[in-house]
C-alpha positions in Angstrom: 0.0 0.0 0.0 1.2 3.5 -0.8 -0.4 6.9 -0.2 0.0 9.5 -3.0 -1.0 12.6 -0.9 -0.4 15.1 -3.6 -3.1 13.5 -5.7 -5.3 12.1 -3.0 -4.9 8.5 -3.9 -4.2 5.2 -2.1 -2.4 2.6 -4.2 -3.1 -1.0 -3.1 -1.7 -4.3 -4.6 -4.2 -7.1 -4.1 -4.1 -10.4 -5.7 -1.3 -9.2 -8.1 -3.3 -6.2 -9.4 -2.6 -2.6 -8.7 -5.6 -0.5 -7.9 -6.1 3.2 -6.8 -8.7 4.5 -4.4 -9.6 8.2 -4.1 -9.0 9.5 -0.5 -11.9 12.0 -0.8 -14.3 9.1 -1.4 -12.9 7.2 1.5 -12.9 10.1 4.0 -15.0 12.9 2.5 -14.8 15.4 5.5 -12.6 16.0 8.5 -15.8 15.6 10.8 -15.5 12.0 12.1 -19.2 11.8 12.6 -19.7 11.7 8.8 -17.3 8.8 8.3 -19.9 6.3 7.4 -19.2 4.5 4.2 -22.3 3.9 2.0 -21.8 1.2 -0.6 -18.6 -0.1 -2.0 -15.7 2.1 -3.1 -14.7 1.7 -6.7 -11.1 1.3 -7.5 -9.4 2.6 -10.6 -7.5 -0.3 -12.1 -3.9 0.6 -12.7 -2.4 -2.6 -14.1 -3.2 -4.6 -17.2 -5.4 -7.7 -16.6 -2.6 -10.1 -17.9 0.1 -8.7 -15.6 0.9 -9.4 -12.0 2.2 -6.5 -9.9 4.9 -7.5 -7.4 6.3 -4.1 -6.2 5.2 -0.5 -6.0 7.1 2.4 -4.8 6.2 6.2 -4.6 8.8 8.8 -4.0 10.2 12.1 -5.1 13.2 13.0 -7.3 14.1 16.6 -8.1 10.8 17.8 -6.6 8.8 15.6 -8.9 6.6 12.7 -7.9 7.7 9.4 -9.2 5.9 6.0 -9.1 7.6 2.7 -10.0 5.8 -0.6 -10.3 7.3 -4.0 -11.3 5.0 -6.3 -13.2 5.3 -9.7 -14.8 3.1 -10.9 -17.6 2.1 -14.5 -17.9 0.9 -16.5 -20.8 -2.2 -18.8 -20.1 -0.4 -21.6 -22.0 2.4 -21.6 -19.3 0.0 -22.5 -16.6 
């Protein structure tokens, strides 16, 4: 899991897939009495369906945000 605070996203690797969740949808206000989630959060799929994500890192270089992910593709014939 990685938080990209500059853009308000949480990146999660689950089951080999990279997904992003919007922080504003998760916690819409600073008032804790409103922190009731209605329904299911929709993730933005960040990795191709035929790739497995094994590593994600978020950082800064020269004042610019950089994201790195390592993926591996697989061929169904190999299974």
